[in-house]
N, C-alpha and C positions, 0 to 999 in steps of 0.2 A: 256546857250545854247538855252534853251526852249524860252526865250524872244527874241532872235536874229531871230527866225523863223518868227515872226509876223504872227502868224497862226490865221485863223478864222473858226467857226463851219462848213462852206461851204467848207473848205479845205479837202484834203484827205492827210494822214500822213504815210509814210513808216519808219519803223525802221528795218534796214536790218541785224543787228547783236544784238538782243534785250537783250541777257544776262539775268539780273535779273529785267529788266523793269523800271530801275530808271529814265531813259530819257522819257519813255511814262509817267510815273507818273507826271514828272515835266511839259510836255506839256499839260496834263489832268488837271492840278491844274489852268493853264491859260485859256484853252479852254476845258471844261468839255465835250463837245458834239462832238468833232473832230472825224471822224472815222479813226482807226489806223489798219494798215497792218504791222504785226510783223513777221520777219523771224529770227528763231534761229536753228543752225545746231545741237548742243549739246543736245541730248534727255533729260538729267536731267534737264537742263535749260528751255527746251521747255515745259516740264511737269509742272514745277514749274509756268511757265507763264500761262499755261491754268487755274491752281488753282487760281492765282492771278487775272486773267482776265477771269472770266467765260462767257458764253454765255449771251449776253444781256448787255456786259460791252461797247460795241462799239469797241474792240480789237480783230481781227481775228488772230490767231497764225498759223504759218507754219513752220513745222519742216522740212527746206530744205536748200539747198546750195543756198545762194543767188547769188553768182558769175555765177554759171552754171545752174541755175534753169530754166526749160522750161517754167513754167507760167510766170515768168518775161520776158522771151523772147517775149512771146505773148503780153504782156502789152507794150513792147517797139515797137515791130513791127506794133501794130494795134492802138497805140495812147493812151491807156488806162494808162496813166502815173499818176505821183503823184504831187500835189501842193508844198507839203513839205516833206522833208527827214531830218532825224537827226540821228546821229550815232556816236559811239565810237567803230570803227572797231578793229578787232584783229591786232596786230603788229607782224611782224616777223614769221608768220605762215609758216611752212615748206610745200613746194609743191613738191610731188614726181614727178619722171622724166616723168612719163605717163601722169600725170596731166599737168604738166609744158608744155609738147609737145602741149597739148589740147589748154591751155590757150594762147600759142604763136600764134596759129591759129586765135583764137577768137578775141585776143587783139594785132594784128599784129602792130609792131612799138612801143609798149609800154613795160615797164619793168614788168615782171610778176612774179618775185621771191619774192615781198614784198606784202603781203595780203592787207595792208590798202590801198595802191593805186589802187589796183584792186577794192575794195570796193568802192572808190571814183569814179573811172572811170565809173563802172557799174551803181553807182547812178546818175552820171550826165546824163547818157542817158535815165535814167527813170524819169528824172525831166521834167514836162509839162513847156511850154513856160511862162515865167515870174515867175515860181516857185522858191523856195528857199531851199537851202541845208545848213546845219550847221554840220561840223565834228570836232571831236578833234582827233588830229593825231601828231606824232612826228615832229618837227620843221625842221627836216632835208628834210623834203618834199620841203621846200622852197628854197634850194640851191644845193641839190646834183645833179651831171650832170645825174645820172641815170634817175631821173624824169623830165628831161627837156622836153620831147614829151608832158607829161600831163600837165605840167605848160604852154606850149605854146598853147596847145588846150583850156585851160580856158581862157587864155588871149585873144585869137582870137574870140573864140564863147560865153563866158560867162562874168560875171562881177563879180569881187571881191568886196564884200561889206565891210569887216573888217577881220583883223587878230588880234588875242591877243596871245602874246607869254609870257610863264611863265615856271618856273622850276617845273619838275614833282614832286619834293619833297614836293610841297604845298599839295599833297595828302598824307595823313598818311599811311606809309608802302610802298610807290612807289618812286622809284628813278631811272632813266635811266642814267648811268654815261656818255653815249655817246651823249644824245641829250636833248634838253627841249621838251616841249609840246607846240601846239597851237590850238586855236579854230578858225576855218576858215569858214567864211560865203559867199556863192557863189550864185549869181542869174541867172537863165537861160534867159539871154538876152545878146545882144551885147552891149558892153561898148560904150559910146560916146566918141568922140575924146578927150574930156577934162575930162573924168572921173578919179577921184581920190578916194582912200580909205585910211583909217588910220590903221597903225600898232601900237598896243600898247604894252608896255612892263611892266608886272604886277609882283609884288614882294609878294603880300599877297592876299588871297582869298577875303578879304573885298573890294580890290580895282575893283573887278569885277562889284560890285553894281553901281560905279560910272564912271566905265572907258568910259562908252558912252558919258558922259558929260564933259569929261575933255581932254585937249591936252598935259598935262604934261607927261613926259616919253613916248611919242608917236612921230610918223613921218608920214607925208603925202606923198603918193606915187601915182604918175600918172601912170595909168594902161598901157599907150602907151609906158612908158619908160621901162617896162620890156622887150619888145620885142628888145629894143637896148641892153640890157645886155647880157653878155656871158651866154649861156646855159639858157636864160630867168630865171635867178636868181632873187628871191624877197628879197630885202635887210633886213637882221636881225640885222645888226651890225650898230651903229651910223656912221661909217667910210665907209659904203659899197658903195652909191652913189658917194662919192668923189673919192674912189679907183677907180670906173669904169671910171670916167673922166680922172684921172691922168694916168691910165694904158693905155688909148687910145693914149696918147700923149708920153709915156715914154717907158722905157725898161722894159721887163719881163724877168723872169728867163729862159724862153724857148729862148729868144733871145741870150742869152749868154751861156747857158749850156744845156747838155743832162740831162734829169731826168728819171731814169728807176728803175724798180723793180728788186730785186735781186733773189738769188737762194733758192730753196726749195728742201730737200732730198726726200721728200714723206713719211719718216719714221724716224723722228728726234730721237726717243728713240733708235733706231738701230744705226744710223750713227753719231750722235753728242755726244761729251764728254764735260764736264765741267771742268774748271780750278780746282776747289775745291768744298767742300761742303758748301762754304761760298756764293757761287754765288745764287742770289735770283731766286726764281721760278724755281729751277732745280731738284726738287725731282724726283727721278726715272731714273736720267742720271748717267752714270758711270764717273768716275774721269779719264781724260786723264793720260797716262803715258808720261811724258815729254821726255823720250828717243824715242817716236815714233813721236815727233812734228817736223815738217819742218817749221823754222821759217821764211824763206825767199822764200816762194814759187814762186814769181816772177822771180827768178833766175834759176828755174827748166826748162829745155829744154821741149817744148811742153806740158807745164803744164796744158793746158785745156784737154789733153788725159789722165791726171792722173799722178801720181809718182810711180815709180817701187821700189824705195828703201823701208826700213822698217819705214822711217821717213815720213809716208804718212798722218799724221794729220796736218791740216793747221788752222791757225787762222781764224774766220768768225765772222764779225761785226753783232751783233744781238741786236735790241732793243735800248732803249735810256738811259737816266739817268746820262749821262756825257757831259761835255762841252768840246770842241776842241780835247781832247784825251781820249779814253776809253781803259782801260786795256784789254788785251786778256782774255776773260772769256770763250769762247767757242770756240771748234774745231771741225772739220769735218772730216771724213774718205775722202781722196781724192786719194786713190789707183786707179789704172787703172781699177780694177773690178768693184769698187763703181762707178767711172765716167761712165763707160759703162752702169750701172745700172740707174744713174741719167738721162742719155741721152734718154733712151727708157722707163722707167716706166711711167705708165699713171699718177700717183699720184705726181711724182716728177716734179720740174720746173727748167729745165735747160736753163733758159731764159736771154737774153741779155749777152751771155758769152763774147762778145768782150770788155764788161767793166770790167770782172773779173781781178782782180789784178792790175787795174789802180789806180793811186792816184786821190782820189775825196773827196767829202763830203758825209757822211751818216746821213740822217735825218730821225727819226723814224717815221713809218706810225701812230703810235699811240702815242699821247703826252698828257700830263697833263697840268699844268699851265705855262710852261716856255719852250722855245726851247732849245733842247739838241743835237746840231749838233757835229759830231766827224769826225776826219780825217780817210779816208780810205786809208791805206798804206800797200802794201804788204799783203793783206789779201782779203778774199772774203767777200761779204756782202749778208745777206740773204732777203727773202721776206718781212721781218718786217721792212725793210729799203728802202727809197728812194735814190738811188745813184745820186749825183748831180755831173756832170763832165763838167768842162769849155771847150767850144768849140771856144772861142775868146781869145784875150790877157789877159783877166781878169785871175788873178792868183787863184789857189787852195786856197792859204792862205787868200786871201781877201774874197773868198766865204765862206769859213769856218768861218770866223769872222763875216761876214754879216748875214749868217744863225743862229748865236746865239745872234744876237742883237734884241732889243726891235722894231725897224722899221720893220724888216723882219717878226718878230712874229705877230704884230698887222696888218700887211698887209694881212698875210696868213689867220688870224682869221676873217677878215673882208670878206674874199673870202669864206671861209668854217669854220663856228664857232664851228663844231664837234671836236671831239678828232682824228678824222681819217684823216690823212694827205697823200692822194694819190698822185703819181706823177703827175697826171693831174691838181691838186690844186697848187702844187709847181710850175709847169710850167708857171701858170697864175700869179703868185705873182709878183707884181711890184718890180723892184731893181733900187734903187735910187743910180747911180753911181757917186762918186765924179771924180774931176779932177785927171790926172796922178800923180801928186806929192802926193796927199793925199792917193791914192791907194797904191802907192809905199811904203809910211810910214806905212800903215796898214798892208800891206804884210810883210814888215820887222819886225814889231813888233810882228806879229803873228807867224812868223818863231823862233823868240826868245822865245815865249811862249811855242811852241811845244817842243823846246829843253828843256826848264825849267821842263815842265810837265813830259817828258820823263825821266828826271834825278832826279825827286822828290824834285826839289828845293822849299822851302817854299815861295819864292817870286811870285809864281804863281798867286795867287789870286790877288794881287795888280795889276800886269801886265794885267791880264784879265779884270779887271774893268775899266782900262786905255783904252783899246782897245775898248771895248764896248761903252764907254762913248764917245769916239771919233766918233764914228759912229753916235750916236745920235746927237751929236753936229753938224756934217756936214750936216746931214739931215734936222735939223732945220734950218740951215743957207740957204739951198736951198729952203726951204719953204718960208723964209723971202725974199730971193732975187726974186723968182717968185710972190710974194706978192699974193698967192693963199689962199683964205678965205671962207669956210673952205676947207682944203684939207687933203688927206691921209697923205701927207708928214709932216703936221703940227700935225695931230693926232698921228702919230707914233713917232714923236719927243718928244711929251709931254707925252706920255704914261707913 
């Protein structure tokens, strides 16, 4: 990070979240006489920094809030900015509601619930013309929709110099399950029309030393192309650019299906019951009395108003882990009193009720290494699920099979590499539809699989593999026929 700054003795350096001063040390080893301004909010860290960098060391320590500090406002407003800025800002810091309201006014139009992006935005404004900034942040910044306004600002008014992407586990004792990390270098100048930069994918700390000299495991990105991408996404998947091109020409999930988020009781420990004590991650929940379960809620008159009889607990699809059919592991109180509570309680989410109890596909919001789509049938689905409901002639069974396939999975991960699959990303995912005959065949075989799974037949595994393989085969055939190279179609088929 220090070497990427290209710092000189005549530069001024800001470290907005100095911590233990490691980044300052690194820069000082390269440029010993560079004057440094260091901000640190935590009193203990600030005190340690004063001891580490005493008077005369060329490092001025300020125990203040970088994001809202009036001193930095004066620097920004009167042009006393910094030539270089380097930071490892805090990630995921909680902003209370009063502070959040203040931040919304100050940073209007930008997402203010994530601290590291606020640090990045603040520091971009503190960077003098032709200056340079180097940050280490989660790679979700490169593609999450929430951060699209900030990405657009950078693309339009600044220049990306380089991005290095790597697993957080390269650092001992550090591992984010939901994201990788990236080191991002940005210059305060408008990019030329043909400016390009390289995204490098690193697997070991030793690779950082030679990363600037090699093109292996990297991709070249033209900055102007980011403006053409949905939400100004920066590609961190080998298939992402191809996906962008193919999705412009083809069908997306949003074209053929509604994708919505489900129900939340507001107090699950009170209203939810588990099927048994064998249900994973269910400690603290009561076991449902099967005598109180209504197995077919869609047959109940005015079910959206609740159930009057004692059989007022209904199945609810929650989480992933199963392909095609998930057993009923969770049940929710759907009595009239409880439903009235869900409709009015501030913590509850009685959202998208027109899709409750409809037949559809449930895709988990958080997934691991494979797709696990399950049939929604005569059940509720909760907010951990993206409900996918066909709005064209495409059948639920075909969508169920497709959402469990490798082509769908690689396409979704190219758009959003993180473990969080919101409805927004599922809607954008390309769907490569075969002709009517192939669709009908996959639909029929999936109906057979559903029957087999619901009746505990041991032949289900073979049939499931056959269905999923048939999807990969036709997707590969489509890629061959269109002769697109490289394409998301081909990448998906060969995963």
